All heavy atoms as an XYZ file, in Angstrom:
679
protein
N     106.427    116.645    125.406
C     105.850    117.779    124.656
C     106.921    118.549    123.927
O     106.718    119.032    122.845
C     105.108    118.720    125.606
N     108.134    118.691    124.510
C     109.190    119.405    123.840
C     109.605    118.686    122.554
O     109.909    119.337    121.549
C     110.409    119.470    124.764
C     111.558    120.283    124.166
C     112.794    120.272    125.085
N     113.423    118.919    124.989
C     113.923    118.296    125.987
N     114.011    118.782    127.175
N     114.470    117.061    125.824
N     109.559    117.361    122.488
C     109.919    116.607    121.282
C     108.991    116.916    120.126
O     109.407    116.938    118.987
C     109.951    115.102    121.591
C     110.502    114.269    120.517
C     111.967    114.423    120.316
O     112.669    114.863    121.243
O     112.448    114.225    119.188
N     107.738    117.178    120.420
C     106.734    117.354    119.382
C     106.370    118.847    119.179
O     105.333    119.168    118.575
C     105.528    116.519    119.610
C     105.810    115.047    119.491
C     106.055    114.267    120.557
C     105.873    114.463    118.237
C     106.401    112.948    120.462
C     106.166    113.124    118.071
C     106.435    112.359    119.204
N     107.180    119.749    119.761
C     106.847    121.152    119.675
C     106.862    121.687    118.241
O     106.283    122.738    117.978
C     107.798    121.961    120.524
N     107.498    121.003    117.356
C     107.546    121.452    115.955
C     108.444    120.542    115.192
O     109.421    119.949    115.726
N     108.121    120.307    113.970
C     108.891    119.417    113.110
C     110.127    120.111    112.493
O     110.284    121.316    112.610
N     110.900    119.327    111.874
C     112.076    119.823    111.122
C     112.417    118.874    109.982
O     111.996    117.695    110.012
C     113.286    119.966    112.035
C     113.600    118.868    112.925
C     113.197    118.603    114.201
C     114.395    117.688    112.576
N     113.642    117.452    114.651
C     114.379    116.840    113.698
C     115.064    117.267    111.441
C     115.069    115.614    113.730
C     115.706    116.045    111.446
C     115.738    115.244    112.584
N     113.047    119.411    109.009
C     113.559    118.613    107.876
C     115.009    118.999    107.636
O     115.361    120.171    107.759
C     112.706    118.907    106.640
N     115.811    118.013    107.317
C     117.217    118.249    107.045
C     117.542    118.250    105.569
O     116.994    117.423    104.836
C     118.067    117.195    107.734
C     117.999    117.246    109.266
C     118.869    116.241    109.896
O     119.396    115.291    109.244
O     119.091    116.344    111.128
N     118.426    119.150    105.149
C     118.868    119.269    103.773
C     120.383    119.550    103.765
O     120.908    120.082    104.704
C     118.173    120.373    103.037
C     116.663    120.271    102.962
S     115.894    121.754    102.272
C     116.632    121.909    100.682
N     121.018    119.241    102.658
C     122.429    119.563    102.500
C     122.551    121.079    102.417
O     121.692    121.733    101.857
C     122.985    118.932    101.215
C     124.435    119.062    101.098
N     125.093    120.121    100.666
C     125.412    118.117    101.341
C     126.387    119.937    100.704
N     126.615    118.691    101.116
N     123.583    121.694    103.085
C     123.700    123.127    103.070
C     123.700    123.760    101.694
O     123.135    124.871    101.514
C     125.035    123.355    103.752
C     125.271    122.161    104.592
C     124.603    121.010    103.876
N     124.303    123.103    100.693
C     124.289    123.642     99.365
C     122.880    123.674     98.734
O     122.554    124.610     98.058
C     125.194    122.820     98.457
C     126.699    122.971     98.840
O     127.027    123.938     99.584
O     127.469    122.109     98.411
N     122.072    122.711     99.101
C     120.653    122.705     98.570
C     119.851    123.812     99.274
O     119.006    124.413     98.653
C     120.016    121.320     98.859
C     120.632    120.228     98.053
O     121.215    120.498     97.005
O     120.561    119.070     98.471
N     120.129    124.052    100.565
C     119.462    125.126    101.272
C     119.748    126.441    100.578
O     118.827    127.258    100.303
C     119.851    125.130    102.745
C     119.343    123.890    103.458
C     119.310    126.373    103.456
C     119.857    123.715    104.841
N     121.015    126.681    100.282
C     121.381    127.906     99.670
C     120.799    128.048     98.254
O     120.368    129.111     97.823
C     122.910    128.036     99.582
N     120.795    126.908     97.554
C     120.221    126.867     96.187
C     118.776    127.256     96.172
O     118.247    127.827     95.178
C     120.431    125.506     95.589
C     120.147    125.399     94.143
C     120.461    123.966     93.655
O     121.654    123.723     93.432
O     119.504    123.184     93.477
N     118.056    126.943     97.223
C     116.600    127.270     97.355
C     116.365    128.658     97.899
O     115.245    129.015     98.173
C     115.927    126.263     98.278
C     115.880    124.853     97.691
C     114.949    124.772     96.531
O     113.900    125.416     96.466
N     115.296    123.893     95.613
N     117.481    129.442     98.110
C     117.390    130.783     98.689
C     116.768    130.735    100.099
O     116.040    131.633    100.510
C     116.617    131.759     97.822
O     117.212    131.873     96.545
N     117.168    129.699    100.876
C     116.745    129.502    102.246
C     117.933    129.588    103.152
O     119.089    129.682    102.684
C     116.066    128.190    102.429
C     114.748    127.936    101.705
C     114.369    126.478    101.745
C     113.653    128.821    102.273
N     117.686    129.560    104.460
C     118.765    129.465    105.417
C     118.302    128.476    106.521
O     117.146    128.303    106.731
C     119.013    130.816    106.093
C     119.630    131.814    105.183
C     120.097    132.983    105.922
N     120.659    133.943    104.981
C     121.292    134.993    105.299
N     121.372    135.349    106.599
N     121.773    135.824    104.404
N     119.314    127.787    107.073
C     119.002    126.880    108.175
C     118.318    127.665    109.276
O     118.643    128.799    109.617
C     120.327    126.235    108.697
N     117.295    127.052    109.854
C     116.494    127.730    110.877
C     115.224    128.418    110.378
O     114.339    128.724    111.116
N     115.176    128.622    109.080
C     113.977    129.225    108.453
C     112.918    128.125    108.242
O     113.196    126.962    108.160
C     114.262    129.830    107.076
C     115.022    131.118    107.129
C     115.602    131.695    108.245
C     115.307    131.973    106.033
N     116.202    132.901    107.885
C     116.068    133.086    106.519
C     114.992    131.912    104.683
C     116.461    134.097    105.725
C     115.451    132.921    103.853
C     116.142    134.009    104.367
N     111.688    128.590    108.163
C     110.556    127.705    107.830
C     110.359    127.636    106.328
O     110.584    128.603    105.633
C     109.265    128.211    108.530
C     109.372    128.121    110.073
C     108.066    128.463    110.720
N     107.016    127.501    110.504
C     106.943    126.281    111.039
N     107.882    125.879    111.912
N     105.967    125.474    110.796
N     109.919    126.506    105.847
C     109.693    126.265    104.468
C     108.482    125.323    104.321
O     108.098    124.637    105.317
C     110.855    125.685    103.731
N     107.858    125.322    103.163
C     106.725    124.383    102.920
C     107.270    123.264    102.021
O     107.824    123.512    100.969
C     105.578    125.130    102.219
C     104.374    124.265    101.956
C     103.233    125.046    101.345
N     102.724    125.984    102.351
C     102.775    127.311    102.201
N     103.429    127.836    101.193
N     102.317    128.142    103.151
N     107.052    122.026    102.475
C     107.385    120.866    101.669
C     106.082    120.402    100.982
O     105.055    120.213    101.623
C     107.923    119.761    102.557
C     109.125    120.082    103.411
C     109.572    118.831    104.204
C     110.278    120.618    102.587
N     106.158    120.179     99.702
C     104.924    119.845     98.914
C     105.190    118.539     98.139
O     106.234    118.395     97.461
C     104.587    120.983     97.943
C     103.343    120.648     97.183
C     104.451    122.324     98.682
N     104.234    117.596     98.223
C     104.234    116.387     97.432
C     102.879    116.310     96.679
O     101.991    117.147     96.947
C     104.424    115.147     98.293
O     103.264    114.912     99.043
C     105.624    115.222     99.195
N     102.699    115.298     95.944
C     101.411    115.085     95.265
C     100.262    114.793     96.231
O      99.095    114.957     95.911
C     101.493    113.933     94.252
C     101.746    112.594     94.887
C     101.818    111.436     93.934
O     102.211    111.661     92.770
O     101.479    110.301     94.343
N     100.627    114.459     97.492
C      99.590    114.113     98.473
C      99.278    115.217     99.485
O      98.302    115.163    100.198
C     100.068    112.917     99.265
S     100.246    111.477     98.240
N     100.067    116.281     99.499
C      99.799    117.347    100.411
C     100.992    118.218    100.703
O     102.008    118.107     99.954
N     100.956    119.005    101.717
C     102.093    119.866    102.075
C     102.068    120.097    103.584
O     101.061    119.862    104.240
C     101.914    121.227    101.371
O     100.787    121.958    101.841
N     103.229    120.541    104.069
C     103.290    120.903    105.465
C     104.450    121.913    105.613
O     105.344    122.011    104.767
C     103.503    119.708    106.377
C     104.717    118.804    106.255
C     105.977    119.375    106.857
C     104.428    117.437    106.859
N     104.358    122.747    106.626
C     105.388    123.702    106.927
C     106.286    123.151    108.019
O     105.839    122.555    108.977
C     104.774    125.023    107.374
C     104.044    125.707    106.279
C     103.422    127.051    106.750
O     103.796    127.562    107.789
O     102.621    127.575    105.976
N     107.597    123.417    107.905
C     108.574    122.899    108.883
C     109.801    123.755    108.909
O     110.046    124.560    108.009
C     108.904    121.426    108.477
O     109.662    120.825    109.568
C     109.729    121.319    107.216
N     110.645    123.573    109.916
C     111.944    124.281    110.032
C     112.972    123.491    109.241
O     112.990    122.217    109.319
C     112.313    124.385    111.493
C     113.716    124.954    111.637
C     111.321    125.215    112.281
N     113.821    124.205    108.538
C     114.864    123.547    107.741
C     116.147    123.525    108.603
O     116.538    124.546    109.130
C     115.088    124.328    106.418
C     113.846    124.335    105.604
C     116.302    123.680    105.639
C     113.321    122.963    105.155
N     116.791    122.358    108.644
C     118.083    122.211    109.340
C     119.131    121.813    108.316
O     118.848    121.018    107.364
C     118.025    121.118    110.349
C     117.229    121.468    111.605
C     117.333    120.341    112.603
N     116.630    120.578    113.819
C     116.586    119.809    114.860
N     117.255    118.610    114.783
N     115.894    120.063    115.907
N     120.339    122.197    108.494
C     121.458    121.841    107.598
C     122.119    120.567    108.117
O     122.263    120.373    109.281
C     122.493    122.947    107.542
N     122.431    119.668    107.171
C     123.133    118.424    107.503
C     124.039    118.100    106.294
O     123.586    117.611    105.285
C     122.150    117.323    107.750
C     122.855    116.037    108.148
O     124.053    115.847    107.932
N     122.103    115.087    108.689
N     125.336    118.412    106.419
C     126.261    118.246    105.359
C     126.555    116.729    105.078
O     127.096    116.453    104.007
C     127.636    118.914    105.725
N     126.105    115.812    105.899
C     126.283    114.418    105.664
C     125.233    113.844    104.714
O     125.387    112.744    104.212
C     126.263    113.630    106.956
C     127.473    113.996    107.898
C     127.378    113.337    109.199
N     126.220    113.921    109.862
C     125.738    113.501    111.061
N     126.353    112.573    111.681
N     124.713    114.112    111.573
N     124.158    114.555    104.506
C     123.157    114.077    103.559
C     123.616    114.234    102.117
O     124.295    115.225    101.831
C     121.846    114.917    103.709
C     120.894    114.580    104.853
C     119.716    115.530    104.854
C     120.414    113.162    104.752
N     123.236    113.338    101.222
C     123.544    113.564     99.837
C     122.797    114.757     99.317
O     121.684    115.121     99.793
C     123.018    112.288     99.174
C     122.884    111.227    100.234
C     122.606    112.038    101.507
N     123.340    115.399     98.287
C     122.679    116.521     97.661
C     121.334    116.050     97.085
O     121.154    114.957     96.709
C     123.512    117.095     96.491
C     124.803    117.708     96.868
C     124.759    119.149     97.339
N     123.790    120.021     96.756
C     123.999    120.910     95.756
N     125.226    120.993     95.221
N     123.039    121.635     95.297
N     120.353    116.962     97.069
C     119.007    116.749     96.495
C     118.207    115.696     97.303
O     117.307    115.105     96.812
C     119.091    116.304     95.053
C     119.878    117.214     94.147
C     119.306    118.576     94.121
C     120.121    119.480     93.185
N     119.798    120.877     93.319
N     118.497    115.572     98.626
C     117.741    114.673     99.470
C     117.280    115.445    100.667
O     118.004    116.323    101.191
C     118.597    113.483     99.936
C     117.898    112.582    100.886
S     118.961    111.268    101.509
C     118.904    110.127    100.148
N     116.067    115.179    101.130
C     115.524    115.787    102.289
C     115.249    114.619    103.279
O     114.658    113.628    102.872
C     114.231    116.556    102.041
C     114.508    117.694    101.100
C     113.640    117.062    103.331
C     113.288    118.433    100.632
N     115.604    114.792    104.527
C     115.254    113.819    105.537
C     114.335    114.490    106.517
O     114.576    115.588    107.042
C     116.535    113.337    106.290
C     116.183    112.615    107.565
C     115.717    111.287    107.446
C     116.263    113.173    108.804
C     115.416    110.570    108.599
C     115.941    112.486    109.929
C     115.479    111.176    109.841
N     113.226    113.804    106.860
C     112.319    114.294    107.875
C     111.776    113.121    108.676
O     111.265    112.142    108.075
C     111.148    115.036    107.255
C     110.208    115.614    108.242
S     108.914    116.565    107.409
C     108.273    117.475    108.831
N     111.890    113.112    109.988
C     111.368    111.988    110.776
C     109.873    111.843    110.570
O     109.128    112.799    110.467
C     111.674    112.356    112.215
C     112.803    113.382    112.127
C     112.546    114.099    110.825
N     109.445    110.607    110.478
C     108.003    110.357    110.217
C     107.116    110.916    111.326
O     106.017    111.374    111.073
C     107.755    108.893    110.077
N     107.579    110.947    112.571
C     106.693    111.403    113.642
C     106.499    112.887    113.626
O     105.690    113.423    114.423
C     107.226    110.910    115.068
C     108.579    111.467    115.399
N     109.762    110.831    115.009
C     108.966    112.555    116.118
C     110.789    111.550    115.453
N     110.281    112.606    116.146
N     107.153    113.635    112.760
C     106.880    115.075    112.638
C     105.948    115.356    111.455
O     105.840    116.464    110.985
C     108.214    115.825    112.387
C     109.013    115.983    113.649
C     110.390    115.894    113.570
C     108.439    116.238    114.874
C     111.205    116.052    114.720
C     109.168    116.372    116.036
C     110.558    116.282    115.931
N     105.240    114.334    110.950
C     104.295    114.573    109.937
C     104.702    114.117    108.537
O     103.934    114.321    107.593
N     105.916    113.619    108.387
C     106.372    113.228    107.038
C     105.483    112.207    106.402
O     105.323    112.197    105.139
C     107.833    112.748    107.100
N     104.845    111.330    107.145
C     103.930    110.325    106.593
C     102.760    110.961    105.882
O     102.202    110.372    104.947
C     103.480    109.340    107.637
C     104.554    108.332    108.050
O     105.515    108.199    107.343
N     104.335    107.737    109.125
N     102.388    112.146    106.327
C     101.228    112.795    105.638
C     101.592    113.224    104.237
O     100.736    113.519    103.413
C     100.768    114.013    106.464
O     101.746    114.982    106.487
N     102.873    113.254    103.897
C     103.315    113.625    102.511
C     103.484    112.424    101.608
O     103.743    112.544    100.439
C     104.656    114.398    102.617
C     104.616    115.717    103.407
C     106.010    116.316    103.470
C     103.638    116.710    102.792
N     103.366    111.239    102.204
C     103.600    110.008    101.452
C     102.365    109.590    100.728
O     101.246    109.632    101.241
C     104.077    108.875    102.362
N     102.506    109.075     99.506
C     101.368    108.540     98.795
C     100.919    107.219     99.390
O     101.695    106.495    100.014
C     101.893    108.305     97.383
C     103.361    108.079     97.578
C     103.738    108.936     98.734
N      99.625    106.939     99.217
C      99.123    105.656     99.726
C      99.338    104.570     98.618
O      98.451    104.216     97.893
C      97.632    105.736    100.074
C      97.138    104.567    100.810
C      97.530    104.333    102.137
C      96.350    103.609    100.189
C      97.075    103.193    102.842
C      95.880    102.462    100.896
C      96.273    102.305    102.206
N     100.558    104.136     98.588
C     101.016    103.125     97.572
C     101.825    102.077     98.307
O     102.404    102.316     99.346
C     101.896    103.762     96.473
C     101.189    104.835     95.668
C     102.131    105.401     94.652
C     101.412    106.518     93.857
N     102.273    107.206     92.949
N     101.872    100.907     97.690
C     102.578     99.769     98.263
C     103.803     99.418     97.377
O     103.677     99.388     96.170
C     101.698     98.546     98.412
C     100.711     98.742     99.491
C      99.425     99.258     99.337
C     100.852     98.497    100.885
N      98.781     99.362    100.515
C      99.608     98.868    101.540
C     101.823     97.969    101.644
C      99.379     98.721    102.875
C     101.622     97.818    103.003
C     100.410     98.213    103.629
N     104.942     99.103     98.021
C     106.089     98.595     97.359
C     105.796     97.134     97.074
O     105.627     96.337     98.009
C     107.348     98.759     98.232
C     108.603     98.336     97.502
O     108.674     97.133     97.084
O     109.525     99.140     97.368
N     105.774     96.729     95.804
C     105.378     95.350     95.436
C     106.397     94.323     95.878
O     106.029     93.245     96.307
C     105.196     95.254     93.961
C     103.994     96.048     93.464
C     103.848     96.010     91.947
C     102.686     96.878     91.547
N     102.524     96.948     90.099
N     107.665     94.702     95.918
C     108.691     93.774     96.299
C     108.685     93.594     97.843
O     108.739     92.488     98.371
C     110.090     94.256     95.910
C     110.514     93.902     94.543
C     111.911     94.352     94.330
C     112.484     93.757     93.079
N     113.860     94.206     92.873
N     108.679     94.710     98.562
C     108.780     94.681    100.052
C     107.404     94.430    100.687
O     107.392     94.068    101.870
C     109.378     95.996    100.570
C     110.791     96.256    100.077
C     111.214     97.666    100.548
C     111.740     95.232    100.496
N     106.361     94.695     99.970
C     104.956     94.562    100.492
C     104.802     95.470    101.749
O     104.196     95.080    102.766
C     104.642     93.123    100.836
C     104.653     92.249     99.622
C     104.215     90.875     99.956
C     104.128     89.943     98.835
N     104.802     89.996     97.634
N     105.335     96.697    101.640
C     105.236     97.717    102.684
C     104.807     99.012    102.045
O     104.990     99.234    100.835
C     106.535     97.884    103.405
O     107.562     98.317    102.488
C     107.017     96.630    104.145
N     104.337     99.962    102.848
C     103.948    101.288    102.249
C     105.215    101.982    101.724
O     106.300    101.813    102.275
C     103.413    102.064    103.425
C     103.043    101.039    104.464
C     103.971     99.872    104.199
N     105.023    102.810    100.678
C     106.118    103.588    100.107
C     106.267    104.812    101.014
O     105.404    105.630    101.065
C     105.808    104.001     98.669
C     106.842    104.975     98.164
C     105.691    102.786     97.781
N     107.375    104.863    101.722
C     107.625    105.964    102.627
C     108.952    106.666    102.314
O     109.383    107.578    102.987
C     107.631    105.537    104.080
C     106.302    104.964    104.581
C     106.419    104.401    106.002
C     105.216    106.009    104.524
N     109.627    106.202    101.266
C     110.927    106.773    100.904
C     110.944    107.048     99.387
O     110.192    106.486     98.599
C     112.056    105.781    101.236
C     112.213    105.547    102.668
C     113.283    104.509    102.996
N     113.578    104.382    104.392
C     112.905    103.663    105.209
N     111.867    102.943    104.778
N     113.228    103.572    106.467
N     111.835    107.926     98.977
C     111.955    108.222     97.546
C     110.741    108.988     97.008
O     110.379    108.816     95.870
N     110.189    109.832     97.836
C     108.989    110.626     97.384
C     109.424    111.955     96.873
O     110.163    112.736     97.545
C     108.061    110.844     98.634
C     107.628    109.438     99.197
C     106.852    111.638     98.295
C     107.070    109.518    100.556
N     109.035    112.233     95.617
C     109.421    113.596     95.074
C     108.767    114.749     95.859
O     107.627    114.674     96.275
C     108.828    113.621     93.674
C     108.598    112.177     93.380
C     108.324    111.482     94.659
N     109.614    115.706     96.265
C     109.215    116.802     97.107
C     109.683    118.139     96.503
O     110.811    118.235     96.046
C     109.797    116.691     98.560
C     109.491    117.879     99.375
C     109.364    115.443     99.209
N     108.807    119.138     96.500
C     109.275    120.481     96.136
C     109.235    121.366     97.389
O     108.540    121.034     98.353
C     108.423    121.065     95.018
O     107.070    121.209     95.460
N     110.073    122.357     97.384
C     110.209    123.229     98.551
C     109.811    124.672     98.185
O     110.212    125.171     97.143
C     111.681    123.253     99.018
C     112.142    121.764     99.251
C     111.849    124.115    100.242
C     113.600    121.622     99.184
N     108.964    125.208     99.014
C     108.542    126.597     98.839
C     108.976    127.476     99.980
O     108.821    127.069    101.159
C     107.020    126.653     98.725
C     106.426    125.904     97.563
C     104.930    125.876     97.538
O     104.267    126.365     98.506
O     104.362    125.336     96.566
N     109.537    128.593     99.681
C     109.933    129.556    100.672
C     108.729    130.206    101.245
O     107.783    130.556    100.484
C     110.832    130.605     99.998
C     111.518    131.471    100.897
C     112.503    132.361    100.102
C     113.235    133.382    100.928
N     114.089    134.186    100.147
N     108.604    130.366    102.512
C     107.459    130.941    103.191
C     107.736    132.427    103.430
O     108.791    132.797    103.857
C     107.131    130.255    104.484
C     106.766    128.806    104.283
C     106.000    130.935    105.223
C     106.558    127.995    105.499
């Protein structure tokens, strides 16, 4: 139960500051398929302009129902996301 008590998404610290957010704050992630609220964590090892969120915290609900033609798998990466301050 502790593992699923709430989701989180990781961003580069410079991107967090650019969005006028702080690590530990909640934000809304929005894609063409939906949105969800989550806690933002800083991760300086991530490339700039990238967000990482484990799928088991709801990230799959933000993915479009599309298939990668080469891999023949669902598209679960490279999804455009906007961030809204709550």
